[in-house]
N, C-alpha and C positions, 0 to 999 in steps of 0.2 A: 311190379308184377306179383310178388309174393303177397303184398297187402291185398291186391285184388282177389287172388285165389282164396285167401283166408276169409275175406269179407263175404264171398259167395258161399263158401263151404261150411263155415263154423255153424253148428247147430246142436240142439239137444238130441239125445239118442232115442228117447221114447216119450210116452205120454204120462209117465208116472211122476208124482210130486214127492220130493224129499222133505217136504214141510210136515211138521208134526200136526196131525189133524186136530189136535186140541185147540189150535189157534182159531179155528172156525167155530164161533159160538152158535151159529144158526146155519149149519151146512145144508139143510134142506132148502133154505131160502137164498143163501149166497155163499159161495166158496170159490176156490180156483185150484187148478193143478198146474203142471209145468207148461201147458199149452193154452188153456182157456179159462175164462171166468164163467162160472155156472150160476145162473139166477133161476130160482124155482126149478132146479133139476135139469135145466137145459143150457147148453153152450150159448153164450151171448157175445157177439162181437160189439164191444163198446165203441161207438163212433161219436166222439164228443167234441164240442167246441166251447172255447172260453168266452164268457160274457160277464163283464164286471158290472153288476147292478149299481154299484156306487159311482160309476162313470156315466150313467145315463139317468136323466130325470125319470122318476118312478112311473108317471103316466105313459111313458113310452116302452116300458118293459115288455108288456104283452106283445106289442108289435114286433119287437126284436126276437123274442123267443118263438113266436109263431113262424117267423121267417127261418129261424134256425131249424125248427122241426120240418118245415116244408122243404128244406134243402135235403132232408134225409137223416139228419142227426137224431140219435136216440138218447143223447145225454148232453147235459150242459155242465161246465166246470166254472168255478169262481173262487177267487180268494175272498176272505172275510177280513176287512181291515179294522184292526183294533181301534186305531185313532179316530176313525170315522164314526164308530159306534159309541165311543166313550170320549167325548170331546172336552169334558171338564174333569178335573182331578178329584177322585174319591178320597175320602178321609183315611181309609184303610183297605186292605185286601178283602175285608168282610163287608165293605160298603158297596152295594150295587145300585145305588140311587142315581148315579150319573150315566148309567148305560141306557142306550136306546136300541134294543134289539128288534123292534117291530119291523123295520125294513127287511131284515133277514126272514122273519116269519112270513111277511107278505111275499117275498121272493119264493120261498119254499112252497107256499100255498099255490102260487101261480104255476110253478113247475109241475106240481101234482095235477092241477087241472088240465095241463097240456100233456100229461102222461110221459114226462121226461125223467130219465134217471139223472142223478146229480152227483158230482164229485166236489167235495168241499175242502178248501185249503185255508185254515184259519191262522196260519203262522205258528207262533206269534210274529215271526218275521216273514213278510210276504214279498219283499223286493218290489216287483210290479212297477218300477219307476214311479213309485208313490212316496209321498212325503214321509221321511223317516223309515221307509220300508215297512210302514204300518204301525210302528211303535208310536204311542201317544207323545205329544210334545212334553207333557208333564212327567213322563216316566223317569227322566233323569233326576228329578227332584227326590226320587225315592232311592237313589244310589247311595249306599253307605259311604262314610268317610274312608273306611278301609275295606273295600270289597275283597272277595276271595281272589279275583283276578283283576289286573289293571283295566282290561276291557270287560265291561260288566254285562252288556247285552248279550243274549244267547249263551249264557254261562250257567254253571251249577251253583252260583252264589245263592245262599239260602234266601236272601231278601228278594232277589230277582225271581227265584222259583215261586215265592209266595204270590207275586204279581202274575206270573205265568198261569198259576193255578186259578187265580181270580178270573183271568180272561177265559181260560178253557172251560171253567165251570159255567160261565155265562153262555158260551157258545153251545156247549153240550146240552144244557137245559133246553135250548131252542131246538137243536137238531134231533135229539133223542126220539121223539114221536114220529119223525119223518123218515127214519131209517126204513129200508126196503122191507125188513121183516115185520114191521108194524103197519105196512100199507097193504091194501088189497092187491092181489096179484094183477099185474098188467097195468097198474096205475103209476108206475114210476117209483120214486123214492131215492133217498141218499144211499149210494152203494159203496163209496170209498171216502175215507177221511184221512187227511194228511197231517202228519206231525212234523213240525219244522219245515224248512225250505232251503234248498241249495246250501246245505251245511258244509260241503266241501270247500266253500270259499273261506271258511273260518280256519285260519292256520295258527292262531295264537293260543289255543288250548290243547292240552295233551289229548290224544285219541281216547284214552281211558275216561277222561272227564266228558268228552263229547258223547261217548257211548252211554255213560251214566245219565247224562242229560236227556238223551233220547228215551232211555228206559223210563225215566221219571215222567216224561210227557205221555208216554204210552200208558203208564199206570194211572195218570190223572184222567185221561179220557175213558179208560175202561171203568174206573171207579165212578164215573159220572154218566154212565149209561150208553156209551158208544160201543156197539157190539158188531159193527160191520168191519170188514178188513181194513187195516191201516196201511198207509203208503207214505213214502217220502220221496224226495228227488235230489239227485246229485249229492248223496249222503252215503259215502262209503262205509261209515260205521254201522249202518244197518245191514250190510252184506256179510255173508259168511258167518252168521250168528247161529250156532247149532241148537240153542235152546232159549227158553224164556220168551218174553213178549216180542222181542225183535226178530225172532225166528219167523214170525208171520208177517213182518213188514216188508213190502215190496218197494225197493228203491227204483224209482222210475228214471228213464232216459229222457232228458231234455235236449233238443237239438235245433240249432238255427244255422244250417250249413250253407245257405244260399245255393251257389252253383256246385259246391263240393259235397254232394250228398254221400257218395260212397266213402270218400276219405274222411269226412267229418263225422257224419251220423254212423257210418259203418264201423268206425273205430270204437265208438261208444257202445255199440251193440256187442261187439266182440268182448269188451270188458265186462259187460253185464252178463253175458252167457257164461263166462269163466268164473265170475265171482258171486253169481246168484243161481247156482244149480237148483233146479226144482221149482223155480219161480217163473211165472209167465212174463213175457215181454210186454211192457206197458210204457207208453210214452205220455208223460205228464204234460209236456209242452213240445209239440212238433210245429215246425215253422208255418205260421199262417200269415206272415208279414213281418214287419219290424217297426220299431219306434222311430220318432223323429226328435232331434235335439236342437236347441237354440244354436244358430250359426251353421247348422248342417243342411241336410236335404230332407224334404218331406218324404213320407214313406213310399208313396207311389213313384217318386223320382229316383229311388235308390236302385242300384244294380242287384240283380239276383233275386228279385221279389216278383217276377212275372207270374201270372196265374199258372203257366205251364209247370213252374217249379212245384206247385202244390200237387199236381198229378204225379210228377216224378218221385217226390219224396214219399208220397202215400203208397205208391206201388212198390217202392223199394222197401218200405216197412213191412208190407205184406209178403214180399219176397223173402224177408228175413224171419218171418214167423210171428209177427206181433198179433196180439189178440185184443188190444185196446189202444186207441189213438185219441189224443186230445190235441186239438189245434189251437194254438195261442197266436193271435186272437182270431176267433171266428166272427166276432161282432166288435166293431170299433167303438170307441167311446171318447170322452172328453175329460181332460184334467180340469174340472170345474173349479172356480174360485182359486185358492192357492194350494190345492191338494197335490198338484204335480210335484215330483221330486226336483231337486236342484237342477235348474237349466233345462227342464223338459218343456217342450212346446205345450200349448193349451190343447191342441188336437192330439188325440190318441187313436186316430183312425187306423193306424197300424197296417194300412193296405189290406184290411180285413175283407172277407167275402161279403159281409153285411157292413156297410160303411158307417162311419160316425153319424151320418145324417139318415141312416136307415135304408138307403138305397143299395141294391144289389149290383153285382158286376160279373165280369168273366170268371173270377175266382169262385164265385157262388155257383155258376153253371158247372164248373169243374167238380165242385163238391157234390152237386146233384147226381152227376154221372158216377162218381166214385162211391157215393153212399148207396146207390142202387146196386152196384156190383158187390159191395161189402155185405149188404143185407142178404144177398143170395149166396155168396161164396165165402164170406169172411172167416167163419169158424172152420169151414172145411179146409181152407188154405192154412189156417193156424195149426190144424192137426196133421196136415200133410207133411211128408218127409222131404228133405232136400235130396234131389236126385242128381248126382254128379255125372253128367253125360257129355261126351265130346261133341263139339259143333264147329262149324266154319261159317264166319260171317263175311259177306261180300263187302261190308263196310267195317273197317277195323275200329271205328268209333262206336259201333253198336254191339252190345253184349247181351248174353242170354243166361238166365238161371231157371231151374225147373224145380217145382214141388209136385210130389205125387201122393195122392190119397191111398188109403188102404185098399180101396176098390179099384185102383188103377187109373183114376182120372188124373189128368196132368194139367198143370198151369205153367205155361211158358212165359216168363217175364222177359220182355225185350225192351231195352232202354239205352239211352245215350246221355252222356254228360257234356257233349259238345253242343254249344248253344249259339253258334253263328250261322248255321245253315240247316236246310232240310236234309233228311236222310232217307233214301230209298234203296232197297236192295233185298237180299234174301239171306236166310240162315239155313244151313244144311245140317241135319242131325237125325240119326237113327231112323232112316226111311221117311223122313218128313222134311219138306221144304216150306219154310215160313217166309212169305213175301211181306215185307214190312214197308210202311210209309210213315216215318216219324217226323214231326216238326222239330225245330231246334230245341234241344233238351227234352225231347219227347220220351214217353214211356207208355207201353201198352202191355196187355196180357192176352195170350191166346189160350183159351180153355178148350181142351180136347177130352171129351168123355171116353172112358175105357171102351175099347172095341170099336170106336168110331174112326172113320177116315178123315172126317172134316170137323172142325170146331168153330169157335166164334171169338172175335176180338172184343176185348173190353178195355176201358169203360165205354159205354154208349152215352154220349153227351146229348142232353136235350137241345132242342132248337133254341136259339137266343130268344129271350122273352120280349114281349111288346106290352105297352100300356097306353092309356089315354093321354093325349097331350092337352095340358091346360095352359092356355096362353097367359103369360104373365110378363110384364115388362120390368127391366131393371129400374130401381128407384134410386135416383141420385139424391144423396143427402148433403153433398157439397163439401166444402173445406172448412177448417176451423183453426183460428190462431189460439183459441182457448181463453179462458178467464182465470185470473190468478186465484188460487185457493186462499180463503180467509184463514189466517192463522187461528188455531184453537184459542178459546177463551179460558178453558179449564186445563190446568197442567197438574201432573202428579209427580211426586218426588221419588227419586231412586237413590239408594245408598250406594256407596262404592262397592263394586263387585256384584251388584244386583241387576237383574234383567227383567224385561217386561213379563216374561213367562213366570217369573217368581210372583208376579202380581195377578196371575190368572189369565193373562192374555196369551193365547196360543196360536193366533193367526200370524201370517207372515206378509201382511200388507205393509204399505209405507208407514213409517213412524216418524213423528217429529220429536226432536230433543232440543232443549235450550240450556245454556249455561252462561255464566259470567267468567271472563278470562282477562288477563292483563294484556292491554293493547301492545302491539309490536312484538309479542312473543310468539312461540311456536305452539300451535294446537295440535295435539297428537290423538288420533282416534284408532282404537283397536278394532280390526275387522278381518274377515276371511279374505285373504289376498288371492291374486291370480294363480290358478292351478294348485292352490294349497290342498283343496279337498278333491281328490280323484281327478285332477286336471280341469276342474270347472273354473268359470270366470269368477272374478272377485265380486264381493258385495260392494255396493256403491254408497258413498257418503258425500252428500252435498252440504256445503257450509255457506251460510249467508251472514254477513256482518254489514250493518248500516245500509241494507238494501242491495248489496253487491255480492255475487257469488265469488268465492275465493278459488283461485286456481290451486291445483295440487302442487305442493312444494316438493315432496318426495314420498315414496311408498315402498313397502317391502311385502313379504309374504303374510305379515300379521297386522300391519298398521299403515295408516296414511297420515301425512302431516300437512298442515296449512300455515302460511305466514299471516298472522293477524295484523291488520292495518294499525297505524299509529306509532307513537313514540315509545319505544321499549323502556325508556328511562322515566316516563311520566308517572308510572304506578297506577294509571287510570284503568278502569274496567270497561270492557265492551261486552255487549250481549251477542252471542253466537247462536244462530238458529240452524239446526242440522236436520236434514231429511235422510233417513236411512232406508236403503233398499236391500232386502235380503234376496238372494237369488234362489232361495228355497233350502229345504233340509234334504241332504243326500239320501238316496234309497239304500245305500249300503251301511252296514255297521262295522266299525272298527275303532280303535283307540282314538285316532285323530278326529274322527267324526264325532265321537262322544265329547271330546274336548271342546269342540266348537258347536255344540248342540243348541245352546241358548240363542234367544232372539235379541238382536240389537248389538250395539258396540260392546266389546269386551272391556273397554275403558275409554274415558275422555280425560285427557291430561294436558296440563300446561306447565312447562318447565319441570316435568317429571312428577308433578303433584296431581292427584285425582281431584277433579272438580265436582262440585255439587251439580247434579243433572236432574232436569225435569223432562217428562215425556208426555206425549198426547197421541192417542191411537184413534184417529177420527176419520181417516180416509174411507175405510170400508163402510162404516155406518152412513157417511154422507153419500157415497156412491149408490148404495142400495136405496136410501131414502129418496134421493132426487129421481132416480130411474123409476121408482114406484109411484112417483107423483105425490109423495108425502112431504116433500120439501122443494122449494123453488131453487133454481140454480143461483138466483140472486142472494139467497140466504147463506150461501157458502162461498161467495165470490168477494174478493177485495176490490171494491169499486174504485178505490184510489189507485191501487196497483203500484204501490211504492217499490221501486227497485226491480231487480231481477227475480222472477218467481222461482220458488223451489218446486211447486206443483201446480199444474194447470188442469182445468176441467173443460172437456169438449162435450157439448150437449146437442143431441139430434132427436127429432121427433118425426113420426110418419104414421100413416094409416094403411091398412091392408084390406082387401076385399074379403068376402066370406068364403072364397074359394081357397082352400088350404093348399098352399104351395110351400115346398121346402126352400128356405132362403139361407144365404150366407152373407155375412157382413164382410165387405171387401174394403180394406183401408190401406192407405199409404201414409206413413207417418214418420216423425222423428221422436225419439224418446221411448222410454219403457213405461208401461202402465197396466191398469186393470180395466176390463170392459164389463159394463153392467147393462142388463136388459130387464126392464120392468120389475125391478126389485131383486133380481138374481145376478150374481157375479158369474159371468161366463168363464173368466180366467184371465191370464196375463197376455199382453201383447209386447213383443220384443222388437226393438229397432234392428237387431241383428238378423231378424227373420229366422227360418225361412217362411214362417206362416204369415200370410197376409189376409187369408179368408177364414172366417169364424162361423161355424154352424150355429144357427139360431133355433133352438128346440121349439117345435111347433106348439108344445104345451105351455110355453112361456110367452107366446105371442098373443096379442089381442086382435081379433078379426072384427072389423067394423068399428073400431074405436082406436084411440091414440096409443101408440107405442113410443117408448123412450129408450134411447141408448145413450149412456153416459160413459165417458172414458176419462180416467185420471191419467195424467202423464207427467213424469218427471223429465226434465231436460236432458237430452243427450248432447252429442257434439254440436248439433245444429238446432238446438232448441227442443220444443215439445209441441209441435204443431201436427195437425191432421191435414195433409195435403189434399186428400180426397177420401170420400166415404160413400159407399153405395150398397144397396141391397141387391144381390144377384139371385134370381130364381135358379134352382138346381133341379134338373130333371133326371 
């Protein structure tokens, strides 16, 4: 009860900002006070949605952004992943030859054409359920032997700061001309720029060092042309800073409360109001869905993600006085290739309003109604004061809060967090009876202009949409037992303690290794074990000797052992072929993650002695080549098929009519692998599920000519077969 009262009543007392005005370098174009953001001298309610350009093929960007704008969003937010833009290792922090920033330029050009504001979050750490949290695979090769802190990433270590500056300079050079003050009024532009991300998660550095780190990042971006307001999120060190660059940094609230909006989101708001006086309420990530993980549930199957939750949490944010909301995600995407973080599904649909496949849904319709309301009333509500008035509700699960403008207009927020039944009844308050009809977890606002006896309920939702139906049949691709992958002809040597990323290979596809070991002895392979890294599944190591897969003898958190066949006293050598499957690089940073950052086995030993190992990284190249028609499946198949295969290939072809229909690949299979479509890697498929359907981007399909889908699969408990595969049209 006390929490409820505090959640409703806590607020700022006036519209004045306690921020030093010197932090606003172009106050005539963009600034803020304690209640609102002002752009070109006018209050603007920033209604933003997250779209990750790096999770959608570029030819589809415009389609997604247009739908975002048509929903009523005036802003788009995105992370900028360092590892995606700089995929190979530069020679030094002064070497920018390995960077490809053109996609970011293209994205910003497109947002300007559509007149959208932009919020940019370049990390360097982005989390985002993205490989390494956005840090390049090669970055750990730059770690000093004796760093300033045991955990190097996100620290003030001088060498790490050099690379931070390297990345920030590259980003700032692109972003600088797209800032709102450099664009024509009314044409959009970048309005907020984030430094770091979710820094509260870092517990292994002193707060003084963390604050110093943030100051350095702010200095770098200011020195490199970024003059718009700076933000961060979940970063307490940016709060209660009375002077300097951090005085002007707004630490945003991120919240994913599902059904517990008031208790979860409300608690964070209370903290923000107490620790950031004079700064506006901005949400960097407000729940627009949730991710799916291997072995879990797909986003739309999870509890607490119904479209009504979007309406409830949005109106609660308005009730509390927010002036800027960004919904994560507003547009779903795909963890293409091997870019997804450890054990993330290929789909990153997120139960977003605009799905991974570009189709809209009921959440989109809710946003349309909310956006129209926010456009008309958002800034007025943000400047309104909390009005603490007594009321009686006929339904004790339905509560009310009121905000009143200076002119006397009132907004009555009526909501419930009970989500099992409909709620009908009345609220009696100060000469007014509000008859409400709320759906489970419903929320509405009654707007009563000053001096009027009747008002209007919001939001007004548009009618459900309709579109033309294009008849398309399911295309059966059949089943496949697969063909055995032909072992590589070219092998490369590794020294003891060396990894493939030391050789310039930064992908996490299947890797072959081979070595000679004494027969009858124990082969021990170092790898990430079960739950070692943030509770995730172990990396898999398959070992084949004389054509037979060896069963696991024993395993622990860091290694797995196999009994080699033969007489242990003979002294003879046998050749062991290994297939290594990395489950991905985790999206969090910490000492343990850094220790297991590299790709491949930590060691291959027999009787405690390191063995000479060779490797071959061929699966990715073969999958892309065969699916693009540049190589025949026969060229990579072992026609003889000696013994039990370590890796199998499943090959399908089909044709489509010239009528463009959105398709998904539906597969039932055993084993883990990668899916390739016409020369592109769609992502991973996991035996554990939950994903069985994979979106096929229209821009990668051939209409009127042959299409090829190729799937690599390593055996699971029941082999590596595709029991069924079909193309399902999605409407």
